[in-house]
C-alpha positions as CSV (number, residue, x, y, z in Angstrom):
1,M,11.9,-6.3,-51.8
2,S,12.0,-2.9,-53.2
3,K,14.3,-0.2,-51.9
4,R,11.3,2.1,-51.4
5,F,9.6,-0.5,-49.1
6,I,12.8,-0.9,-47.0
7,R,13.2,2.9,-46.7
8,V,9.5,3.3,-45.6
9,A,9.8,0.4,-43.1
10,A,13.0,1.9,-41.7
11,L,11.5,5.3,-41.4
12,I,8.4,3.9,-39.6
13,L,10.7,2.0,-37.1
14,V,12.8,5.2,-36.5
15,L,9.6,7.3,-35.9
16,M,8.2,4.6,-33.5
17,T,11.4,4.6,-31.5
18,V,11.6,8.4,-31.4
19,F,8.0,8.9,-30.3
20,S,8.1,6.1,-27.7
21,I,11.1,7.6,-25.8
22,P,9.1,10.5,-24.1
23,A,6.3,8.1,-23.1
24,A,8.7,5.7,-21.6
25,A,10.5,8.5,-19.7
26,A,7.2,9.8,-18.4
27,A,6.1,6.4,-17.2
28,A,9.4,5.7,-15.5
29,S,9.3,9.0,-13.6
30,A,5.7,8.9,-12.4
31,P,5.0,7.0,-9.2
32,S,2.8,4.0,-9.4
33,P,-0.4,4.3,-7.3
34,A,0.0,0.6,-6.3
35,Q,3.5,1.2,-4.9
36,P,3.6,4.2,-2.6
37,Q,6.9,6.2,-2.5
38,S,9.5,4.6,-0.3
39,D,12.1,6.3,1.9
40,A,15.3,5.4,3.9
41,Y,13.4,3.0,6.1
42,I,10.2,1.8,4.3
43,A,10.6,0.2,0.9
44,G,6.9,-0.6,0.6
45,Y,3.6,-0.8,2.5
46,Y,0.1,-2.0,2.0
47,A,-3.2,-2.4,3.8
48,S,-6.6,-3.9,2.9
49,I,-10.0,-4.4,4.5
50,G,-12.4,-7.2,3.9
51,S,-15.5,-8.8,5.5
52,Y,-15.4,-12.6,5.8
53,S,-18.0,-13.2,8.5
54,K,-21.2,-11.6,9.7
55,G,-20.7,-8.2,11.4
56,T,-16.9,-8.1,11.2
57,V,-14.2,-6.5,9.0
58,T,-10.6,-7.7,8.9
59,V,-7.8,-5.3,8.3
60,D,-4.5,-6.7,6.9
61,F,-1.3,-4.8,6.6
62,S,2.2,-5.4,5.4
63,T,5.3,-3.2,5.8
64,T,8.6,-3.9,4.0
65,G,11.9,-2.3,5.3
66,T,14.9,-1.3,3.2
67,S,16.9,-3.7,5.4
68,P,16.3,-5.6,8.6
69,M,14.7,-3.1,10.9
70,D,14.9,-2.8,14.7
71,S,11.1,-2.4,14.6
72,I,8.7,-2.7,11.7
73,G,4.9,-3.1,11.2
74,A,2.1,-0.7,12.1
75,T,1.7,1.8,14.9
76,S,-2.1,2.2,14.6
77,I,-5.1,0.9,12.7
78,V,-8.3,3.0,12.7
79,V,-11.6,1.8,11.2
80,Y,-14.2,4.3,10.1
81,K,-17.8,4.0,8.8
82,S,-17.8,5.3,5.2
83,N,-20.0,8.3,6.0
84,S,-18.4,9.4,9.3
85,T,-15.1,10.8,10.7
86,Q,-15.6,9.1,14.1
87,P,-13.7,5.9,14.5
88,V,-15.7,2.7,15.1
89,G,-12.6,0.8,16.2
90,S,-8.9,1.2,16.6
91,L,-5.7,-0.5,17.7
92,S,-2.4,1.0,18.8
93,S,1.0,-0.7,18.9
94,S,1.4,0.8,22.4
95,Y,-1.3,-1.7,23.6
96,T,-1.0,-4.4,21.0
97,A,2.5,-5.9,20.8
98,S,1.8,-8.0,17.7
99,M,1.5,-5.0,15.5
100,L,5.3,-4.6,15.3
101,G,7.9,-7.1,14.5
102,R,11.5,-6.9,15.6
103,Y,14.7,-7.4,13.5
104,R,12.9,-8.2,10.3
105,V,12.7,-6.9,6.7
106,L,9.0,-7.6,6.3
107,Y,6.2,-7.7,8.8
108,G,2.4,-7.9,8.5
109,N,-0.6,-9.0,10.5
110,S,-4.4,-9.1,10.4
111,Y,-6.9,-7.8,12.9
112,T,-10.7,-8.2,13.1
113,F,-13.1,-5.6,14.3
114,T,-16.8,-6.0,15.2
115,V,-19.0,-3.7,13.1
116,T,-22.6,-3.2,12.0
117,P,-23.6,-5.7,9.3
118,G,-24.4,-4.2,5.9
119,E,-22.6,-0.9,6.5
120,K,-19.5,0.3,4.5
121,Y,-16.2,0.7,6.2
122,Y,-12.6,1.7,5.5
123,A,-9.3,1.8,7.5
124,V,-6.3,4.0,7.9
125,V,-3.1,2.1,8.8
126,S,0.0,3.9,10.0
127,C,2.9,1.7,8.6
128,Y,6.1,2.1,10.5
129,A,9.8,1.2,10.4
130,A,12.7,2.1,12.6
131,K,16.4,1.5,12.7
132,D,19.4,2.9,14.6
133,G,17.4,5.7,16.2
134,G,15.7,6.9,13.0
135,S,12.2,6.0,11.8
136,S,9.5,6.6,9.2
137,T,5.7,6.4,9.2
138,R,3.5,6.2,6.2
139,K,-0.3,6.2,6.3
140,Y,-2.3,3.9,4.0
141,T,-6.1,4.4,3.5
142,T,-7.9,1.3,2.3
143,S,-10.7,1.1,-0.1
144,Y,-14.3,0.6,1.1
145,C,-15.7,-2.7,2.3
146,T,-19.3,-3.7,3.2
147,A,-19.6,-5.8,6.3
148,K,-21.4,-9.1,5.7
149,K,-25.0,-9.5,6.8
């Protein structure tokens, strides 16, 4: 190989490395939309809504703690019709004990709501974790789902 070819190849590699550093730094510092920001209690959280049978929607949620938590899960689930701010259904951990797990790192569950077939719905889930007198709550809004007819 000629010296000129080796020099050009080396220059190209150096330029590729130099120009990729800012892009890698920017990607590393930007939060991912799929992984919401964590805190001292909640390492990750997620919720989804789906329709698997006529006239119902099912909301699934999962909350991951930074360590085994005294209490972890969701404190509320509220289902809305896509064109309304009035809830069509809701659950609260005050009345539904299975929304919170005790002494776990990860807890999740699913709940089904009766809705109008053919309409679009979404849910807002308040994910929660508590330990040693401190706690954190993060809200997760799901995408839309059309209830099966």
